[in-house]
C-alpha positions as CSV (number, residue, x, y, z in Angstrom):
1,M,80.7,96.7,42.6
2,K,79.3,95.9,39.1
3,V,80.8,98.9,36.6
4,Q,78.5,98.8,32.9
5,N,78.7,100.2,29.7
6,I,82.2,101.9,29.7
7,T,82.5,103.4,26.2
8,D,85.6,105.4,26.9
9,V,88.0,102.8,27.7
10,E,90.6,105.2,28.2
11,K,89.2,107.7,30.3
12,F,88.4,104.8,32.5
13,F,91.7,103.5,33.0
14,S,93.0,107.0,33.4
15,V,90.5,107.3,36.7
16,V,91.9,103.9,37.6
17,D,95.3,105.0,37.1
18,S,94.2,107.8,39.6
19,C,92.9,105.9,42.3
20,K,95.4,105.6,45.1
21,G,94.4,102.4,46.3
22,R,94.0,98.9,45.2
23,V,91.6,98.2,42.4
24,E,91.0,95.1,41.4
25,L,89.0,93.0,37.8
26,V,87.5,89.8,39.4
27,T,87.1,87.7,36.7
28,G,84.3,85.3,35.7
29,E,86.8,82.5,37.4
30,G,86.8,84.5,40.5
31,D,90.3,86.0,39.9
32,R,91.2,89.2,40.9
33,L,93.6,91.2,38.6
34,N,95.0,94.6,39.7
35,L,94.0,97.0,37.4
36,K,96.5,99.8,38.1
37,S,98.9,97.5,36.2
38,K,99.4,98.1,33.0
39,L,99.9,94.5,32.3
40,S,96.4,93.7,33.6
41,Q,95.0,96.2,31.8
42,Y,96.3,95.1,28.3
43,V,94.9,91.8,29.4
44,S,91.8,92.7,31.0
45,L,91.0,94.8,27.1
46,A,92.2,91.4,25.6
47,N,89.3,89.2,27.2
48,I,86.5,91.8,27.4
49,F,87.1,94.5,24.7
50,S,86.1,93.4,21.9
51,N,84.0,96.1,19.9
52,G,84.4,99.1,21.5
53,E,82.9,99.1,24.8
54,I,82.9,97.1,27.7
55,P,79.3,95.8,28.7
56,E,80.0,94.9,32.3
57,L,82.8,94.5,35.0
58,E,82.7,93.9,38.4
59,I,85.4,95.6,40.1
60,V,86.9,95.8,43.8
61,A,88.6,99.3,44.5
62,H,89.8,99.2,48.3
63,E,90.2,102.9,49.4
64,K,86.5,104.9,49.8
65,E,87.6,107.6,47.7
66,D,88.4,105.6,44.8
67,I,84.9,104.2,45.1
68,D,83.5,107.7,45.0
69,R,85.8,108.7,41.8
70,L,84.6,105.3,40.0
71,V,81.0,106.1,40.8
72,S,81.5,109.8,39.6
73,F,82.9,108.2,36.7
74,M,80.2,105.8,35.9
75,I,77.7,108.6,36.3
76,N,79.1,111.8,35.0
77,G,81.2,110.1,32.4
């Protein structure tokens, strides 16, 4: 799924941390980084996050309830 305009990065990673299954960031090269890993979170921030906002990410969540949780975050903030 593509997620856009994440302005509250701390809350986004809090939602990712609350997911039960694996949540991955798909890089432009097709690599997948485990977003539940703090190291991967810092790497993704360094590569993508530059002005206080993440414009667009492609993420893959493997559990339906995690997808629902992430979609709810994108709709409700």
